PAPA-59313 format. One record per residue (C-alpha): x, y, z. Coordinates in Angstrom, 1 decimal. Example, Ala and Ser with C-alpha at 12.3 -4.5 7.8 and 13.67 -1.06 7.14 Angstrom:
2
+--------+--------+--------+
!     c1 !     c2 !     c3 !
+--------+--------+--------+
!   12.3 !   -4.5 !    7.8 !
!   13.7 !   -1.1 !    7.1 !
+--------+--------+--------+
// end
This chain:
173
+--------+--------+--------+
!     c1 !     c2 !     c3 !
+--------+--------+--------+
!  -19.7 !   41.7 !  -30.6 !
!  -16.5 !   41.0 !  -33.2 !
!  -15.1 !   38.8 !  -29.9 !
!  -18.4 !   36.3 !  -30.4 !
!  -17.7 !   35.8 !  -33.4 !
!  -14.2 !   35.6 !  -34.1 !
!  -14.6 !   32.9 !  -30.9 !
!  -17.7 !   31.1 !  -33.2 !
!  -15.3 !   31.1 !  -36.2 !
!  -12.7 !   28.8 !  -34.1 !
!  -15.1 !   26.3 !  -32.8 !
!  -16.3 !   25.9 !  -36.6 !
!  -12.4 !   26.2 !  -37.6 !
!  -11.7 !   23.6 !  -34.7 !
!  -14.7 !   21.6 !  -34.6 !
!  -12.8 !   18.6 !  -36.9 !
!  -11.0 !   17.8 !  -34.4 !
!  -13.8 !   16.1 !  -33.0 !
!  -14.2 !   14.2 !  -36.2 !
!  -10.6 !   12.7 !  -36.1 !
!   -9.6 !    9.0 !  -35.1 !
!   -7.2 !   10.7 !  -33.1 !
!   -9.8 !   12.1 !  -31.2 !
!  -11.7 !    9.2 !  -31.0 !
!   -9.2 !    7.0 !  -29.4 !
!   -7.6 !    9.9 !  -26.9 !
!   -9.9 !    8.5 !  -24.0 !
!   -9.1 !    4.7 !  -24.7 !
!   -5.4 !    5.1 !  -25.1 !
!   -5.3 !    7.0 !  -21.7 !
!   -7.5 !    4.7 !  -19.9 !
!   -4.7 !    1.8 !  -21.3 !
!   -1.8 !    4.1 !  -20.4 !
!   -3.7 !    4.7 !  -16.4 !
!   -4.7 !    1.5 !  -16.2 !
!   -1.0 !   -0.4 !  -17.4 !
!    1.0 !    2.2 !  -15.5 !
!   -2.3 !    0.9 !  -12.0 !
!   -1.0 !   -2.5 !  -13.0 !
!    2.5 !   -2.7 !  -12.6 !
!    2.9 !   -0.7 !   -9.4 !
!    2.9 !   -2.7 !   -6.4 !
!    3.8 !   -0.9 !   -2.8 !
!    6.8 !   -0.4 !   -2.5 !
!    7.7 !   -0.3 !    1.3 !
!    6.3 !   -2.6 !    4.1 !
!    3.3 !   -4.9 !    3.4 !
!    1.5 !   -6.3 !    7.0 !
!   -1.7 !   -8.8 !    6.9 !
!   -3.1 !  -10.4 !    9.9 !
!   -5.9 !  -13.5 !    9.0 !
!   -6.7 !  -15.9 !   11.3 !
!   -9.0 !  -18.9 !   10.1 !
!  -10.7 !  -19.3 !   14.2 !
!  -14.7 !  -19.8 !   13.9 !
!  -14.6 !  -17.1 !   16.8 !
!  -12.0 !  -14.8 !   14.9 !
!  -15.6 !  -12.5 !   14.3 !
!  -15.4 !  -11.4 !   18.4 !
!  -12.1 !   -9.3 !   18.0 !
!  -11.4 !   -5.7 !   16.9 !
!   -7.9 !   -5.6 !   15.8 !
!   -5.5 !   -2.6 !   15.5 !
!   -2.7 !   -2.3 !   13.5 !
!    0.1 !    0.6 !   14.1 !
!    3.2 !    0.9 !   12.4 !
!    5.5 !    3.7 !   12.9 !
!    8.5 !    3.6 !   10.2 !
!   12.0 !    5.2 !   10.6 !
!   15.3 !    5.7 !    8.6 !
!   18.2 !    4.1 !    9.1 !
!   19.1 !    7.1 !   11.6 !
!   16.2 !    6.0 !   13.8 !
!   14.4 !    9.3 !   12.5 !
!   10.7 !    8.7 !   11.7 !
!    9.9 !    9.1 !    8.1 !
!    6.0 !    7.1 !    8.2 !
!    3.4 !    6.6 !   10.9 !
!    0.3 !    4.3 !    9.5 !
!   -2.5 !    2.4 !   10.9 !
!   -5.1 !    0.7 !   10.0 !
!   -8.3 !   -2.0 !   11.6 !
!  -10.8 !   -3.7 !   11.8 !
!  -13.8 !   -2.8 !   14.0 !
!  -16.8 !   -4.9 !   15.1 !
!  -18.3 !   -4.5 !   18.1 !
!  -17.5 !   -2.0 !   21.4 !
!  -15.5 !   -3.8 !   24.1 !
!  -18.1 !   -5.1 !   26.1 !
!  -20.2 !   -5.8 !   23.5 !
!  -20.7 !   -9.7 !   24.7 !
!  -23.1 !  -10.2 !   21.4 !
!  -24.7 !  -14.3 !   20.9 !
!  -23.4 !  -14.0 !   17.2 !
!  -21.3 !  -12.6 !   14.7 !
!  -22.7 !   -9.2 !   13.0 !
!  -24.5 !   -9.4 !    9.8 !
!  -22.1 !   -9.3 !    7.1 !
!  -19.1 !  -10.6 !    9.3 !
!  -17.3 !  -13.2 !    7.6 !
!  -14.4 !  -15.9 !    8.5 !
!  -12.2 !  -14.6 !    6.3 !
!  -11.8 !  -11.7 !    7.7 !
!   -7.7 !   -9.9 !    6.6 !
!   -6.7 !   -6.9 !    8.1 !
!   -3.7 !   -4.8 !    5.9 !
!   -1.6 !   -2.2 !    6.0 !
!    0.7 !   -1.0 !    3.9 !
!    3.5 !    2.2 !    4.6 !
!    6.4 !    4.0 !    3.2 !
!    9.3 !    2.6 !    1.9 !
!   11.4 !    2.8 !    5.1 !
!   15.4 !    0.8 !    6.5 !
!   12.5 !   -0.4 !    9.4 !
!    9.7 !   -0.4 !   11.4 !
!    8.3 !   -0.7 !   14.4 !
!    5.0 !   -1.9 !   14.3 !
!    2.1 !   -3.0 !   17.8 !
!   -0.6 !   -5.3 !   17.5 !
!   -3.7 !   -5.5 !   19.5 !
!   -6.1 !   -8.1 !   19.0 !
!   -9.0 !   -7.3 !   21.4 !
!  -11.5 !   -9.2 !   22.8 !
!  -15.4 !   -7.5 !   22.4 !
!  -16.9 !  -10.9 !   23.1 !
!  -15.6 !  -13.1 !   25.7 !
!  -15.8 !  -17.2 !   25.2 !
!  -18.8 !  -18.5 !   26.8 !
!  -19.0 !  -20.5 !   29.8 !
!  -17.2 !  -19.7 !   32.9 !
!  -14.1 !  -21.6 !   32.8 !
!  -10.7 !  -19.5 !   32.1 !
!   -8.8 !  -22.6 !   31.1 !
!  -11.0 !  -24.1 !   28.6 !
!  -11.3 !  -22.2 !   25.8 !
!   -8.0 !  -23.2 !   24.0 !
!   -5.4 !  -20.2 !   22.7 !
!   -6.2 !  -19.5 !   19.3 !
!   -3.5 !  -19.0 !   16.3 !
!   -3.5 !  -15.5 !   13.6 !
!   -1.3 !  -15.5 !   11.2 !
!    1.1 !  -12.4 !   10.8 !
!    2.7 !  -11.7 !    7.4 !
!    4.8 !   -9.2 !    6.7 !
!    6.1 !   -8.5 !    2.9 !
!    8.9 !   -5.7 !    1.8 !
!    8.3 !   -4.7 !   -1.9 !
!    5.9 !   -7.3 !   -2.4 !
!    9.0 !   -9.6 !   -1.2 !
!    7.6 !  -11.8 !    2.1 !
!   10.3 !  -11.3 !    4.8 !
!    8.3 !  -13.3 !    7.4 !
!    5.3 !  -15.2 !    8.2 !
!    4.7 !  -16.2 !   11.6 !
!    1.8 !  -17.8 !   13.7 !
!    0.6 !  -16.4 !   17.3 !
!   -1.4 !  -17.8 !   20.1 !
!   -3.5 !  -15.8 !   21.0 !
!   -5.3 !  -16.1 !   23.9 !
!   -9.7 !  -16.4 !   24.0 !
!   -9.7 !  -14.4 !   27.3 !
!   -7.0 !  -11.4 !   26.8 !
!   -6.6 !  -10.8 !   23.1 !
!   -2.6 !  -10.1 !   22.9 !
!   -0.6 !   -7.3 !   22.6 !
!    2.6 !   -7.6 !   20.0 !
!    5.4 !   -5.5 !   19.5 !
!    7.3 !   -6.2 !   16.4 !
!   11.1 !   -4.6 !   14.9 !
!   11.1 !   -5.6 !   11.1 !
!   14.0 !   -4.5 !    9.0 !
!   13.2 !   -4.6 !    5.4 !
!   16.7 !   -6.9 !    4.7 !
+--------+--------+--------+
// end
């Protein structure tokens, strides 16, 4: 019983803390500090972005896999990213609801000396028609940065029938 009375007295004594200006603004201060930290924080490792302006971009699944290595060729990290629209062989007549032509696939890694990147563009719906040479290759753009600084921006031609498998070794400098 005495313990309960002691705690009740303590709560009464400390209850005024809720009314102080510091207590009322503590959550605002914590949010401001966290927000400023998060806004200045950027990816210090590699950043890879894959995009295309091709209107049939929705017909392809995309997968990125990257092994990060130190200067001694020891793997320090492994990162993946993908954009899966449909199962291979789906042969869809039109883009699934919610699919946009401005799709961007992004992969970010931890800081490392260099990475080995594998980029797969896999068709799940083949071009209409049976003439293999009719559909022309389309371009994808691959942007690679390190620590927020752009290292490489390159276009790759992708065969509409077979897709592509691209391997890149990228140094941070």
